N, C-alpha and C positions, 0 to 999 in steps of 0.2 A: 328330552323333549328331541323330537326329529325337526331336520333341517325347515322342512317346508312349513312345520306346526309354529317353531319359531320366527322366520320370517312374517307368517301370519298376524302374531301375537306383537311384534313389533312394529308394523304398518299400525295395528291398531292406537300402539300405545303413540307411538307418533301422529296420528290424528288427532288425538287428543290436545295434546301440546300446540301445533303448528295452528299457527296465527292465520284468521281466515284471508287476511292480507296477502303473506309470506308465501315460497315456495314450501310443497308438503312432499311429503317422503313418501316414497311407492318402488317399496324393492321389489322387485320380484326375483331378483337373482345375487350370490354371493359380492356381485361389483356392487350394486346398489346399495348393500350393507354396510360394505367395508367406507364406502362412501358417505354415507349418514353416519359412521362410527366417527370418520376421520372429522368431520366440521363437528361432531359433540366433543370431541378429545381438542380440538383448538379451541376450544370457549375459553379453558381449563386459566385460572386466574383472571382472567378475563372484568369478571363482577368487582373483585378484589383492584384491580388495575384503574378501571374506568373511578368507582369511587373514593380511592386513596390518592393515587395519582394524578389524575387527571381531573380532581375536584367537583366531580358531580353530587348533586344532593343526594341521598337515598330515598329522598321523596322522589324523585325525578327518572329514578331508573329506568321505570317503564317509558319515558319519554326517551332514554338513549338507545331504548331496543327498536322504539318506533323509528328512530333517526336511522339503526343497522339495517332497518326493513326496507328503507324507503331508498336508501343508498343501493340496497341489492337489486329491487326491482326496476331502479332508473335505468331505462334505453337513451332516449334524449338527448344529444350532444350537449344542446346547449344546459341543459337543467345537470347533467351530471359535473360539467363545469361548473358553475355554479355551487354544488355541493361539496366537490374538491379544496374550491375557494375557500369556504367556509370551516373545512377542517381545517386550511392551514391558518386563518383567522382566531380561532378559536387557541389553536397551539403559539400563535405569537404573544397574545395576547396573554397567555397563561403561563403556560410550560415556560417559553422562549424568555419571556420577560423577567420572571424570575430565576431563571439561570442564569443570565446574563447578568442581571442586577447584583446576584451573591457573587460572582466572578469577581465583580470588580470593586465590591464594596465588602466580601469576606464576612457575610451574617451582621454587619454593621447596622445596630436599630436604629442610628440616628442620622445615616445617610441613604440615601436612595435617588434613585432614576427619576425622571420625571415621566412618569406613563405613558400622558396624553402623547408627550409631545415625541418619546421612543415610534407611539402607534400611528402620529403624524408622518414625521421621516420612515418610518418600513411603507406605507402606502406611497408616498411620494414616491420612493424608489421603484416600486412595483407598477410605477405608472407614468415612472419615465416624467416623472416632474421635481424633480428634487432641485432644490437650488446648489448643489453643488455637483460634482461626478462622484460616482460608487467608491474609486480608486482614492480620490482626493479628502471621501469622506472616514474610508479605512484609515490613511496617514493619520490624518487629526484624531482619530479613537483609540489609537496605538499611543500616541505621546501623549494625549490628556488620561487614560489611565494605566501608564508608568508615572505619571505626576503624581496621581490621585496613589499609588501603591506606596510610591517614593515615600511623600507625605503620612500615609499611614504607619508604616515602617520607621520614620524618623522619631513620629508622636511614642510609640511604642519603644522604642531603644535612642529613645532620648539619653537617660542616662548612662546608661551603656555607654554611649557616641561619646559624652563628655566625657568622663573615665579615660576613654584611650585619646583623645585631642589632650588630655594633660597629664598621660602619661607621656606624650610625643613630645611635649612643652618642654617639661621637665629633662627627659633623656637628650634632647638636642646640646645641656649646657655640658652635660656630665665629659670627665677626660677620655680626648682618643675619639670622639662621636663628631664625624663631617657630616656634611648636610649638602643636599645636591638642591639644584635651581626649581625642580618636581618637588621636594619635597621628603624622598628615600633619603633615612639617616642609615650611615653604615661606620662602622670601627673597624680598622685590618689588625689580625689577630697574627697572621702572616704575611708578609708578602714574597708570591711567587716571583720567580723569574722569565719563566715561560710565555708562551703567548697571548696576546689578547685578543678574547672571540670578537667575530662581527656577529649581526644580530641571524645572518643565515648559518653560521656556524653550526656544529651538530658539538655538544658538550657532553663530558661526563660527571658528575656529582656526586658527592655525598652530601647529606642538608641532614639538617634537624628541624619540624616547623613546632612552636609553641604562640600561646597566648598569652597576653601582660600578668594574666593572672600564674602564668605557670603550666598551663596547662598543655600537653605534649599531643596534637592531633596528626605528626607524620614525621617519620624518621627511617631514611635509606641506610643509618647506623645498622638501624634492627633488626633490617632485613638483610643485613652483614652484604649489600652490593649496591654501589651507587647506580643509579639513573638516568639513562641518557634521552637527549631530546634536542631540540633546535633550542638555539635562545630566544627565537621570538614566537614560540611556541606556546608560554609562561606567562602570568601575570605580570605587568610592564614595570612593576619594580624589581622583579628577577632581570627580564630581560636589560633596564638599565643597569643593575651591578655587574650581570654577567658581561658586559660589552668594558666595561671598567677593568674589568680582575685578570692579571694575567696568570697561566698555567701553572696551580702551584699553590695558589693564595688559598688563605682560608679566614671570611671578613663574620660579622656579625650582621645581618642588615634587620632593620626595623620600619616595617614599609605600613606607615598609613594607608587607610580603608581607600584612598582613589585609586593608589596602585594596588591596590590588591583584590579583593572580591567584594570591594563596596558594598550594594545593601541586600547582597543573595546570602541566603542563608543555604552554607550547604553544612548540615553533621554540626559536628564539634564548633563548627566556627560560623562565630553570628553574624548578623547583618552589622558593619562599621566596625569589621575587627580591625588592631592593629596585629602585622603577624610580624613575629619576628624569629629567622631564618640566621643560625647557624650554618655556613655556606664554604664548603670546600672543593675550589677548581681540580678534577683531577688531571683530566687531559681533554685534548681536543681531538673530535673523531676527523678523518680526512674522509672525504666523499670522493667516492671513486671519478673519476673526469667522464665528462661526458662523451661516449660515440660519436663521432662528427657521421 
């Protein structure tokens, strides 16, 4: 088919599908044709997205299209602002609320945010009529969400947490075990004669970490190379122990979850895990003096 005939056929076809109210195709050259084709190509997946992700009923798809047409042809600034606000409102009451609710309660079908209160708060914030400042509300949200997630984790891992607490309660009475005021338990396997690091010291250590069931989650011995780091750049239980150990010492550490990873899930280490470490303090690495 010649180019002119193709453009004519395409113009006839678009005349058949164009709506009376919307823009009509008028393809006189290749750029016109490219523009039309570009418009068509950018609708790919839109219907599926509207029906699936946006929650539009298939019976109302024509109304969805009518809204698109209305938005395309609207030039009045007041009406454009209204339409944009309506779009935001639909997103807030639909996708945004559902996403935030799922983020807070992680799919819990029993608990849910109150949608009317959420929308009332959003609208009050938009109008600058909220009873609190936005930053104060954000701080409250962070605190409460953390508490909700912590409670959910404690319920989920209640038996595991109890098992770890019982382990520590029994372990502290074993021969050679010492307990610090923070709850850290340790046993001296070998007492070194070197310096004792400060929290700011960079130390070189060999270690092996296990859980109370014997699961090994890390080992510098297996890597055949000691690790180096600042004593205050690790979990609290490690920092406390390192700042009591003379160089050359080898200790067993029994670190309660409060001084470890707490409620965090770090792969092999489940929330509320007691951490057992065999730690050998090899050396304190001297840091170069700062230039004046």
